[in-house]
C-alpha positions as CSV (number, residue, x, y, z in Angstrom):
1,S,-46.3,-35.3,56.5
2,S,-48.8,-35.5,59.4
3,E,-46.7,-38.3,61.1
4,L,-43.7,-35.9,61.2
5,I,-45.8,-33.0,62.5
6,Q,-47.1,-35.4,65.2
7,S,-43.6,-36.3,66.3
8,L,-42.5,-32.7,66.4
9,T,-45.5,-31.5,68.5
10,K,-46.2,-34.4,70.8
11,D,-43.9,-33.3,73.6
12,F,-42.1,-30.3,74.9
13,S,-39.2,-29.8,77.3
14,K,-37.2,-26.8,78.6
15,K,-34.2,-29.1,79.0
16,S,-31.1,-28.1,77.2
17,L,-31.7,-26.7,73.7
18,F,-34.9,-28.8,73.1
19,P,-37.0,-25.7,72.2
20,I,-34.4,-24.5,69.7
21,W,-34.1,-27.8,67.8
22,R,-37.9,-28.0,67.6
23,I,-38.4,-24.4,66.3
24,L,-35.7,-25.0,63.7
25,A,-37.5,-28.1,62.5
26,L,-41.0,-26.7,62.4
27,A,-39.7,-23.7,60.4
28,E,-38.9,-26.1,57.6
29,I,-42.5,-27.3,57.2
30,P,-44.9,-25.1,55.2
31,F,-47.7,-23.7,57.3
32,A,-46.4,-25.2,60.5
33,G,-46.3,-21.6,61.9
34,R,-50.1,-21.8,62.2
35,L,-50.0,-24.6,64.7
36,K,-50.7,-23.6,68.3
37,Y,-47.7,-25.7,69.3
38,T,-45.5,-23.5,67.1
39,Q,-47.0,-20.3,68.3
40,D,-46.4,-21.3,71.9
41,L,-42.9,-22.3,71.1
42,L,-42.2,-19.0,69.4
43,D,-43.4,-17.2,72.5
44,Y,-41.2,-19.4,74.7
45,T,-38.2,-18.9,72.4
46,E,-38.6,-15.2,72.5
47,K,-39.0,-15.0,76.3
48,T,-36.1,-17.4,76.9
49,Y,-33.4,-16.6,74.2
50,A,-34.1,-13.1,72.9
51,T,-31.9,-10.3,74.2
52,E,-31.5,-6.7,73.2
53,E,-28.5,-7.7,71.1
54,G,-29.8,-10.8,69.5
55,F,-30.6,-14.5,70.3
56,S,-28.5,-16.1,73.0
57,I,-28.8,-19.7,74.3
58,T,-28.6,-18.5,77.9
59,G,-30.8,-15.5,77.5
60,H,-27.9,-13.2,78.3
61,S,-26.4,-11.1,75.5
62,K,-22.9,-11.6,76.7
63,D,-23.2,-15.3,75.8
64,L,-24.4,-14.7,72.3
65,L,-23.0,-17.2,69.8
66,P,-23.1,-16.4,66.0
67,C,-24.3,-19.8,64.9
68,Y,-27.4,-19.9,67.3
69,N,-28.2,-16.3,66.7
70,A,-28.2,-17.0,63.0
71,M,-30.2,-20.2,63.1
72,L,-33.0,-18.5,65.1
73,V,-33.1,-15.5,62.6
74,E,-33.5,-18.1,59.9
75,A,-36.3,-19.9,61.7
76,F,-38.2,-16.8,62.6
77,S,-37.9,-15.5,59.0
78,K,-39.3,-18.8,57.6
79,L,-42.2,-18.6,60.1
80,D,-43.2,-15.2,58.7
81,L,-41.6,-13.2,61.6
82,A,-38.8,-11.4,59.7
83,E,-40.3,-8.1,60.8
84,H,-40.2,-9.0,64.4
85,P,-38.2,-6.5,66.5
86,Q,-36.1,-9.3,68.1
87,V,-35.2,-10.5,64.6
88,K,-34.1,-7.0,63.7
89,N,-31.9,-6.9,66.8
90,A,-30.3,-10.2,65.8
91,V,-29.7,-9.0,62.2
92,D,-28.2,-5.8,63.5
93,W,-25.9,-7.8,65.6
94,I,-24.7,-9.7,62.5
95,L,-24.3,-6.5,60.5
96,N,-22.3,-4.9,63.3
97,Y,-20.2,-7.7,64.6
98,Q,-19.9,-10.8,62.4
99,V,-16.6,-11.1,60.5
100,F,-16.4,-12.8,57.1
101,G,-12.7,-13.1,56.5
102,R,-9.3,-13.9,57.9
103,N,-7.6,-11.5,60.3
104,E,-10.7,-9.3,60.6
105,Q,-11.4,-7.9,64.1
106,T,-14.8,-7.8,65.7
107,S,-15.6,-5.1,68.2
108,W,-18.0,-7.4,70.1
109,Q,-17.0,-7.8,73.7
110,G,-19.2,-10.7,74.8
111,D,-17.7,-13.7,76.6
112,G,-19.6,-16.4,74.7
113,I,-17.5,-16.1,71.5
114,K,-14.3,-16.6,73.6
115,K,-15.7,-19.4,75.8
116,Y,-16.5,-21.7,72.9
117,G,-13.3,-21.5,71.0
118,G,-12.8,-19.8,67.7
119,C,-16.0,-18.0,66.7
120,M,-14.1,-14.9,65.7
121,K,-10.4,-15.8,65.9
122,S,-8.0,-14.8,63.1
123,T,-9.6,-17.6,61.1
124,P,-13.3,-17.2,61.9
125,C,-15.5,-20.2,62.6
126,Y,-16.7,-21.5,59.2
127,I,-20.0,-22.8,60.8
128,G,-20.8,-19.3,62.1
129,I,-20.2,-17.7,58.7
130,A,-22.2,-20.2,56.7
131,K,-25.2,-20.2,59.2
132,T,-25.1,-16.4,59.2
133,V,-25.2,-16.1,55.4
134,K,-28.0,-18.6,55.2
135,A,-30.0,-16.7,57.9
136,L,-29.6,-13.4,56.0
137,V,-30.6,-15.0,52.7
138,Y,-33.9,-16.2,54.3
139,Y,-34.3,-13.0,56.2
140,S,-33.9,-10.9,53.1
141,S,-36.3,-13.0,51.1
142,A,-39.0,-12.7,53.8
143,S,-38.4,-9.1,54.9
144,T,-40.3,-6.2,53.3
145,T,-37.5,-3.8,54.2
146,K,-34.6,-4.1,51.7
147,D,-31.5,-3.2,53.5
148,V,-28.5,-2.8,51.2
149,R,-26.2,-3.8,54.1
150,V,-27.9,-7.2,54.3
151,L,-27.3,-7.8,50.6
152,D,-23.7,-6.7,50.8
153,T,-23.1,-9.0,53.7
154,I,-24.7,-11.9,51.9
155,N,-22.4,-11.3,48.9
156,K,-19.4,-11.0,51.1
157,G,-20.2,-14.1,53.1
158,T,-21.1,-16.2,50.0
159,E,-17.8,-15.2,48.4
160,Y,-16.0,-16.5,51.4
161,L,-17.8,-19.8,51.2
162,F,-17.2,-20.1,47.5
163,Q,-13.5,-19.5,47.9
164,H,-13.6,-22.7,50.0
165,K,-15.7,-24.4,47.3
166,L,-18.3,-24.7,50.0
167,Y,-16.6,-27.4,52.0
168,Q,-12.8,-27.4,51.4
169,R,-9.9,-26.1,53.4
170,L,-7.9,-23.5,51.4
171,S,-4.6,-25.0,52.4
172,N,-5.0,-28.6,51.3
173,K,-8.5,-29.0,49.8
174,E,-9.5,-31.5,52.5
175,S,-13.0,-31.2,54.2
176,I,-13.2,-28.3,56.6
177,N,-14.5,-30.7,59.4
178,N,-15.8,-34.2,59.9
179,H,-19.5,-33.3,59.4
180,I,-19.5,-30.9,56.5
181,L,-20.1,-33.7,53.9
182,D,-23.0,-35.2,55.9
183,F,-26.4,-35.6,54.4
184,A,-28.7,-34.7,57.3
185,Y,-31.8,-32.7,57.7
186,P,-33.1,-30.5,59.3
187,Q,-30.2,-28.3,60.4
188,S,-28.4,-28.8,63.7
189,Y,-25.4,-27.0,65.1
190,L,-23.2,-29.0,62.7
191,L,-23.0,-27.5,59.3
192,N,-23.5,-29.8,56.3
193,L,-23.6,-29.9,52.5
194,V,-27.4,-29.6,52.4
195,E,-27.2,-26.2,54.0
196,L,-24.2,-25.0,51.9
197,L,-25.9,-26.0,48.7
198,D,-29.1,-24.3,49.9
199,I,-27.1,-21.0,50.1
200,A,-25.8,-21.5,46.5
201,F,-29.4,-22.3,45.3
202,M,-31.1,-19.4,47.2
203,T,-28.5,-16.9,45.8
204,K,-29.0,-18.5,42.3
205,R,-25.4,-19.4,42.1
206,M,-25.5,-23.2,41.6
207,K,-23.8,-22.7,38.2
208,D,-20.8,-21.0,39.8
209,P,-17.7,-23.1,38.9
210,R,-16.7,-23.1,42.5
211,V,-19.8,-25.1,43.4
212,K,-18.9,-27.9,40.9
213,D,-17.0,-30.0,43.3
214,A,-19.9,-30.1,45.7
215,V,-22.3,-30.9,42.8
216,E,-20.1,-33.8,41.6
217,Y,-19.9,-35.1,45.2
218,I,-23.6,-35.3,45.7
219,K,-24.1,-36.8,42.2
220,S,-21.6,-39.5,43.1
221,K,-23.6,-40.4,46.2
222,K,-26.9,-40.9,44.4
223,T,-28.4,-44.4,45.1
224,K,-29.8,-46.9,42.7
225,D,-33.4,-45.8,43.4
226,D,-32.5,-42.4,42.1
227,G,-32.4,-40.7,45.5
228,W,-30.1,-40.1,48.5
229,K,-29.9,-41.4,52.0
230,I,-29.1,-39.5,55.1
231,N,-25.9,-40.7,56.7
232,Y,-26.0,-38.8,60.0
233,I,-28.5,-38.0,62.7
234,Y,-27.7,-35.3,65.3
235,K,-28.2,-36.4,68.8
236,A,-29.7,-33.8,71.1
237,D,-32.9,-33.4,73.2
238,G,-35.7,-32.3,71.0
239,F,-33.9,-33.0,67.7
240,V,-36.0,-35.0,65.2
241,S,-34.5,-36.2,61.8
242,F,-37.0,-35.8,59.0
243,D,-35.6,-38.9,57.1
244,K,-35.0,-42.3,58.5
245,R,-31.6,-44.0,58.3
246,G,-31.2,-46.8,55.7
247,K,-34.2,-45.7,53.6
248,R,-34.4,-43.4,50.7
249,G,-34.4,-39.9,52.2
250,E,-37.5,-38.2,50.8
251,W,-36.5,-34.8,52.2
252,V,-32.8,-34.8,51.2
253,S,-33.7,-36.3,47.8
254,Y,-36.2,-33.6,47.1
255,L,-33.7,-30.9,48.2
256,F,-30.8,-32.3,46.2
257,E,-32.9,-32.7,43.1
258,K,-34.0,-29.1,43.5
259,Y,-30.5,-27.8,43.9
260,L,-29.2,-29.9,40.9
261,S,-31.9,-28.6,38.6
262,Q,-30.4,-25.1,38.9
263,A,-26.9,-26.4,38.3
264,E,-27.8,-28.0,34.9
């Protein structure tokens, strides 16, 4: 909607991760890539966050974090820049260094993954894995070069997510974290069910029995007016939620209907 575009393009700040949240949001809106604001923001993002290895929030490759690298690959792919050399670097980083299973070792030596906790510990960060799979799904659908390693990595990562029924701990079936069952859009650093179901939908696996629990969960949360409401808004400079709290969420309702139509 024009109102949403207005709120996403009316201001700009270099503060914190403002540019990242804006580019991720604009990437969700068809044709937003044609706006001058988006073009300028892409230039800024490239100058500020792109490194020879991939995207890094400090602009130094040693600080590269899997989740942010992946989110920017996804945004650039959605904005018709899958063939961009910086995106290729970021995808190569994923193929070379991201782990998709327990007790796998990465050969990446950067400090960032150690500084922020468990990106690649013996149980790798679930957020990083899911964001990476989603990024590769959108990259591979937008890219003209079909790389078999990308498809293999998508399959491997999706399998890991499905073993967890998208959102459950293997040990006790509880939610992997406090935000994973949130209904929120567009994406933030916090992984949620909208994104996880998007992966199942984009890989045409909504009918997989391991997605059933997630499907039943969203069905149980449908409101009387035949839609869904968001229940969380990420707080960060530059982040704009597409749906308002307390009202029927037009964006999340559209997405959940789309995902469920493939599950029927």
